[in-house]
Steps between C-alpha positions, in 0.01 A plus 500: 500500500345155531532453126870589510568263793315215325706550188825498700410178684403329174831586335693390808325166512582428137862604551563306822279203420310542832168494321622340176317205347729192524325348201582804292872466584508128421315556177755757394789258567326226303446734207870592509596131488262435211643799317855364547397154376340652191828671415688169477576396143423153370868403518524626860197293602658190345827562684309560824329161460830326419660645814244317716592156361750274683708470179566697181264419215511587131384347177311546176211390281498507121261428213534546124341479156679481165457424131736322260318629187449143380124484519373145548825331394654481848465651847861415580783747550846346473834590662342592834561362846179679602241702311448208262137516388330739260138599429397441860482686829764326711621489859862545604543433868437622851831534684541539878843555655535490879828572672638585842844580636584512868859595576718245317236256374213521255271312268317547169184310400390573142192329357326539166158404371423461130644401160800733513611357835449144381701553182807606699494213749536125475189290552608352834421828675270660243154450357224726375415590860830583668874520439777556752713756317753560777549369850827565683661609826796733543770554761734801497769461769662825383414799282717374214370141472161327481420129464182378329348152508192395304339582166557843344467683168798491268777759505562423132386739225324836472131410532300356791192281534283766665335735243535810718878456504539510120433793269374274220207270571600220263820315584802467274656189352799564726279480810303193402813307402689589815438384856187615684603404852739295715462280805798466730747711694676827416725750672496871408796725578501881471778757524384854431346498153646161406341162560579132450288187532572128499237228516437126489165397346275219382452460125382833357127568531432212737382525858579134568795316343483140375876440494817593686635727226502865601562838341746771599407867460697821533462874450731802509342841478516874549198712600533875478267798528432502126489128428701182524671216318499128590690197371317172570579130468314178563614151407473139595453138406139407430352158438364457149419247231523480123356284222718293264191423289124554526454251784834449679575746779835510680639713779792732434831416668569865586282802430609847607325828439688825562341843461665843504316829520581872496230740618525876538293817519556874525270794573508793257445873527537747784164400645559127434186469288664268248654155530703266277560132565687210342496124540736256327491126578680191371388144580698186418428128539787248510416130516642156422286202410763258639825530691711466184278703266587845369361801684193648329470877533174689442426864570265794468563873540282804559539876528241767588495878531244687712404866512234706673419862579244681716298742285290629791424419863242246388638354178817329374595341170768242428633246257684169492688353205667161502674228302499129581743253337414130527728317251474155661130511584556439872327808645204360696237765425498633144254473214620222272838413352613844378859594581448876515228700674452874552229701670408862562265604780348845559326556834333789679425519870214723616457555873124517554461526878688360798687190385291436186676515164370448147759358260421512126763304308593410143748221423646384170677162476716377210655159429717380213262204452122502462418401857201735542158503334344779292135592453464246218625216718830479312848497647653841562827649619314780679271536800320821600330534836316795653397477864375690802584399858382637832739454792424598857791502745487568874 
């Protein structure tokens, strides 16, 4: 009888907590919390950390190594805005983007550290330590309009400066001979899936202007569920100079540069695992040496096709093929005096863990003149480059 009563009282105390050990209860709760924390994925932990910050933060870091198959002849790789050195382990950049939007106003502060950031920015606000990539404020008085003032990445073309935002790691001739960024004012208008933009900027790719001449930019576009198409323009009068002989330099009377660009993309397949893109751009200079002189017209033209497909949850493959026409030799960033260039790029993206991607890439460049070097140190019309990049985005 006593044994039965003791057993009953013991069970009752455990059930009601009258004789329960408070430490045991607290320990159980702590173990439950630890168990929940352990179940969080890496991505969920990152998002949990971001949610505690007073502003949104994102960015990337990239490094690479590549070979040009030229042995000791040269470590250079031509026709690149970035990714320009072979036979060496190289740094890309660290990129930090901070932004915040409260009701109708917002800001973006985008800074980069490293060679890739420096290459895409003028030296006034860039050195090997730090570059201001973007810095602007926004005001949206209504849902259909937003005003932006400051320095922002270009709307022109298919590719972007940040490596995580491109499928290919190397940049095309179209990208490196188009604008990288603008400093000024723009207004964006949206109506359903249609958009329009007009802007007033400093000289292209300058954060501080040395003269009163300004550029005008515009965009008209359509963005749908499966892709979009955009028609872009930028043009203006820029100060310049020219040489009438080896020593005499004169300023041009008028010097206009107008650029036109068509960019589009479309997703393919029922599960949208494939994508095709196109970029066509035409650039023209018009200048007069004196008021009564004839107008001189120079131009260059480029067209690129892009394609990619997901072959699994962790891997994708893609290609880029392009043609660059430079009949007057005025394109600012090409290898030598050749009029015709072509290149083919094959890239794979392998998702390792979290935001880390490995990007093996092969690129073949061709020119109608011998502007490259071969393994013997002789001029060549061809350039072969094999590289591997690691890009971490968060």
